[in-house]
N, C-alpha and C positions, 0 to 999 in steps of 0.2 A: 477420621477414618483410621483404623488401626492398620499398620503396615508391619511386615516381617522380613525386612532386608537383613542380610548377614553383615557383620562388620567388614568383611572383605568386599562385598558389593558397595558398601557406603564409602569405600576408598575412592571410587570413581566420582568426580565432582558432579557429573550430570545426573547420576543416580542419587547422589546425596541431595541435590536440589529437587529432584522429582519426589523424593521421600518427604521433604519439607512441604511441598505443595500438596501432596496426597493427604498428609495428616491434617491439613486445614479444612478438607471437605467434610461436610456433615450430612451428606446424602439428602439434603432438603428438596432438591429437584426444582428450585426456582429457575434454574438455568434453562429448563426445557421450554418454559413459556416464551423465551426470547431467541431460541436457537432456530435459525432459518431452515436447516436441514430436517430438524424434528418437525417443524411446521409443515414441510412439504411431504416427508416420508412417513412420519408417525411411528418411527421405530425407536425404541428406547436406546438402542446401540448407536443411533445417529443423533444422539443428544450429548451434551458435554458430560453429564453424569454417567451415561452408558460408556462413553469413550474412556472416562477416568477408570472405570472398572476394568476395561480391556487393557489399558496401559499398566495398571497396577499388577494384574495377573501376568502380563508379558514380562515386565521388568523383574518382578519378584522371583519368578520361575527361571529367569535368565534363559528363556527358551527362544527358539527360532520363531519368528513371527509367522502366524498362519494366515491363510487367505482371507478368512473372516475378519480378523483383526485389521489387516491391511486395508480391506475394502471400506470398513467404517472409518478408519483414520484418513484415508484418501478423500472421503466425502466431507471431511471437516473443512470449512471455508477459512478458518482462522479469522473470522470476523470479530471475535472477542466480545460479542454482545453478552456472553455469559459472564464476563468479568465485570461488566457494568451492573449486572443484575445480582451477582453473588453477594449475600450478606456476610459471608465468612472470609472474603478477600482471597479466594483461591486464585493463584496466578496461573491460570490455564495456559497462557501463552508459553511460558517456560516449560511447562509439562509437555504440551503437544510438540513443541520444537524438539525436545529431547527424544520423544517417541519416534518422530520422523527420522531423526539421525540414526537411532537404533535400528529402525526398519531398513533404512538405506544400506546400513552396514551388514545386516543379517538376513535379509530376505531376497530370494532370487525371483525377480519379477519376470513375467513373460517377455519374450524378446521385443514384441511390439511396444510394450510399455517402456522398456529400457531405451529403445530407440527414440521414442517420442520425447522422453524426459531428457535424453542426451542432447537432442536437437534443440530443445527449448533452452537448455542451460548454456549452449554454445552459440546461440543466436540472439535471444532477447536482450541480454545484458550488454551487447556490443552494437552501438547505434548503426554503424555502417553495414554490418552483416544483416541487421534487422531491416535496414532500408532495402537491401538487395532481396531479402525474403519477401518483403511487402510487394515489390514489383513482380516477383514470380507469382505471388498469390493473386494479384490482379489479372495476370495472364491466364491463370488457371481457373478463375471464377466462372467463366462460361461453361466449363466442363464439370461444374460442381455436382450435378446429378449423377455423374458417372463414378464419383468417389464413394467407395463402400463404407469407409470408417467415418463415424460421426465426428470424431476428434479432428480428422483431417479436413472435413467440411467446415468445422468451426475455425480452423486456421485460415481457410480461404475467406471466410466471412469477416475475419478480423481486419483485413486490409481496407484502409480508407479509400474513398473514391479518388482522392488526390493525395499522393505522397508529397508532403511539403518540402520545399527546397531547404538545403542545409543553412542554418543560421550561424553566421560568424560570431554572434554574441555568445555562443557556447564555447568559443575558444578561450584558453587561459588569458586573462587580461584584467585590468582594473578600470572601472568606470568611476572616475573622480567627480567630486562636486565642489563648488566654491566654498560653501560653509558646511563643514561636515558635522552631522549630529551623531552618526553611528558609522562603524565600519563593519560590513557584513560579508561573509563568504556565501555565495549562492551555490547550492548543489544543483547542477544542471541535469543530473540523472542519466538514464540510458534509453529506455524505451520511449520516453517522452520526447527525446531529441529526434526520434525518427517519426513519431506519430503526430506530434503537434508542436511546432517551434514557436507558435504565437505565445505560449504560456510563459516561457522564460523571457522572451522579448518584452512582454507586458510587465513582468515582474521587475525587470531592470529599469524600465522607464518609470514605473510607479515609485520604486524605492529611491531612485536618484532625484526624482521630482520632489520627494518629501525630505530630501537632505541626507540620504544615506549613501556612503561610498560603497560600491559593490565590487567584490573581487571574485573572479572565477579562478580557483586555485589550480596550478599546474599539478597534474597527477591524480586529481579527483575524478571519480566516475561513478559506476554503478554502486549502490549502497549495499548490495549483497542479498537483498530480500528475496529475489526470485529463486536463487539457488538455496538460500537458507530454508525456505518453506518446502523445498524438495528433500531436505535432509542432507544436502551436499555441503557439509560444513567446511571442507577444505577450500572449496571454490568461494563460498560466501565469505569466509574469513579472509581470504586473499583479497577480494574486492574491498572489504571493510578496512583492512589494514592499509591499503593504498590511500583510502580517504583519510584515515587517521593521520598518517604521515604528512599528507598534503596540507591538511588543515592545521596541524600543529606547527608546521613551518610558518604559516601565516600568523598563528597565535603568538609564536615566539619572535616573529619579525615585527611587522607594523602593528600587530595586535588585531583582535577581533572582538566585537561586542556580541556577535551571535553568528551561528551558522544557520542560514535561512533555507527552508525546504518547502517547495510548493507542490510536492506530491506526497500526500499524507501517508501512503504506504511506506515510502522511504523514511519519512519522519519517525514513524513508530519503530523502525529498525535501528536508525541512527541513535535514537534516544536510549536504545537498549544495548549499545556498544559496550557500556561498562560491564554489563552482565556477560555478554558474549566473550569478552576478553579478560574476565576476572582471574583466570589462571594462566595468563599469557604475559610475556615480558612487556607487551604494550598496554597492560592493564591501567597504568596511571594515565597515559595519554588518551586511552579510550574513554576513561571516565571524564577527563577534561573536555573531550569533544562532545560526549553525550550531555554534559552539563550545560553547554551553551547552544545545543541544537534547538531550534524553534521553528514551528510552522509559520508560514508567511502571515497568517492571521494574528499570531501572537506578536510578531514584530510590528505589524501595522497598528496594533492597539497601543504601542509605545510611541508611535509617530503621530504627528498632527494631521490626520486625514481630514480634509475640509468637508463641510457639509454640502450636499448637492440637492438637485431637484429633478432627478431623472424620473420620467413618467413611464415606468415599465414595471410589469408584474413578474417577479422572479420566484420560481419554485425552487427552494433550496433543498438539494439532496445532501444529506449528511453522510459522508463516506465513513464506513465502519472503522477504518484505521484512524480517523480523526476523532470521531465521537466516542469510540470504545477503546481504541489502542492508545490514544493520547489524552482522552477525556476532555477534548476541546469541543464544546457543544454550542456556545453562544457567540463567540467572537465573529465568525463569518456573517452571521445574521445581523449582528450589531453594526458591523462595517457597511454592509449593503444598505441597511436602513439609514445610516448616517449619510451615505452617498445619495440618498433620495429615492431608492427603489422601494417598491411595495413587495414585501417578502411573505411568501406563504410556504407551508410545509405539507407534505403528503400524509396520508394515513399511515400509521405504523412506520415512522421514520427510522426506527431502530433496526429494521430488518434490512439485510444485505441485498444489493442489486444482483449479486451472482457473479461479479467480475473476479474479485479476490486474487489478483496476480495472474497466475496461469490457470486458475480453476475453470474459467470459461472455456479453456482449450482442452483440459483433461477430464472435466465432468460436464460436458455440454448439455446433457438432458436436464440435470438439476439446475444448472446455471440458467438455462432457458426459461424454466418455470419461474425462477426468482426474478429474472429480468421482466417477464411478462407482468408479474404482480407489481413490481416497482414502477414500470412505465404506466400501468393502468392508474395507480394511485397518484402519480405525478400529473398525468394529463387531466385527472379529475379536478385539479385546482385551476384549470383553464389558464395556464401561464403564458406569458409572451416568450419567456426563455427559462431554461433550467440551468442552475448553477451548481457546480460541485468543486471540490478541492483535490480531486485525484484523477489522473489521466485514465486509469483503468475504468473507473465508474463512468467517466465521460464517454469512452468508447462503447462500453456495454449499453448504457442507456440510449446513446445516440443511434445505435444500430436498430433500436426498436421503436423509435418515435420520429415524427416529423417536426417536433418542436426543437428549435436550436438549443444545443447544449454547449455551454462555455465554462471556463474556469472562473471562479469567483474573482480572481485577481484581474482578469480581462475586463470585467465590468467595472471594477474599481479604477483601473487605469483609464478607461473611457470616461468615467464620471469626473475624473480630475484633469482632463485635458488630452488624454491619449486618443488614438484612433478607435473607431468603432470596431468591435470584434468581428473578424471576417465571417464567422458563423451566422451573424445577424444579417448578412447580405448587404 
C-alpha cells in the first residue's frame, strides 16, 4: 500500500510504525474471510482491510477522527485472526493499537461513552474494586429489565452467581519445591483474581507438583491490556511499567527461567512490552521481560507432565489471544491428550467468542451474536466439559451454556493429582 506521510509526521514513533505496517498491506482481502465482525455485519469497513483504509486516511490527513471512523474502529475485537490469515505479514495489532491511542487523544466521545470507559478503566484492572462492583451487579440483576442501556445490562450479566473468596495464593510470596527444575514468576492478573481464583490456585499446585518453584512478585499486577485496548496509553504503560520493574527485580535477584501467564489476553500484551516501551528508558528491561514471558501451556511442554487416563470428552476453545496473538495452537490440546482426555474442537475454531476484554460490555449486540455462534458450535460436539485458556472466554461462553467451562490448567491439575475443578460439581 502506498502511503504519503510527511517527514514531520514520521518523526512520531507511532506514526512511523503505522507507516511500516500500512506499506506491507497488498489489499488482497484474505483477512475478510476470518474477521468475525465482517462475518456478522458484512460491511467492508468492519473488516481489517476496511479499517486499514480508514486508519490510513485518518493518520495521513492528521485529522480529527470522525464518528464513522470511530464506530468501525470500536467494533474491532482485536482478535487478530487477520494476522494469522495475512500472507503479507501485516502487523495489524500495532496499527490498530496506535489508531485507538490517536482516537483517544483526538476524538470527543459522547459523555455516556466517556463515562463507561472511565468506569471500566478504573474498576476492572483493580481486583478489590472489581469485587465490590460484582457484588453491586448481583444486587442489581433483579432489576435488569428496567435498565435502558444495553451496555449497562451487559455489566449486570457479567457478575458470576458466586463471587469467589479472596485467595491468599495471589499475595506476593514464593512457593518453594525440594528439587527445583525451574524458577517461574506467575502473573496473577487483575480481573481473574476477582472472577475465578481457582485458576491461579490450580496453576501453582500443578507447577510445584512438576518441580517448578513459583514466585508471585511484589508489585506486579494488571498487565495493562484492558486500558491499552481503549487507547489509554498512560494508564496501560503505568501498569506495564510496574510489572517490568517487579519482574526485573526477580530476574536480577534469584533469577527467573520464565514469566508464566495463564490468561492468554495478558500474555499477548506482555510479550509485546518490548514494542510498547521501545522509546522509553525501560526499553531494555521491557525487552528482557517480553523475552521470557510464556503461556502456561508453553511452560508445561517443557516440564514432564505425566500421562493420564481421564475418561472425559473436552471441547477445546482456542482463545483468540492464544491462537492468533501468540500463535500457540497445539500445546493445550497436546497436554490435554497426554493427560488422557478426549479432545474435540468446534466448527470454525478460529472465530472469536465475542469476549475480547471489555468488548462484550461496550459492544454487547455484536458480542452476543458471536457468543451464540460459538456456544452452538461447541455444544454440537456433545462435550462433558469446555476448556479454554483465557478468563474472558470462560465467562463469555459460560454465560451461554449449561456445559461446565474450566481453564485448561484446572483439568491438567486434576489429572495429575489435584482436586476436581469446582465447575464440574
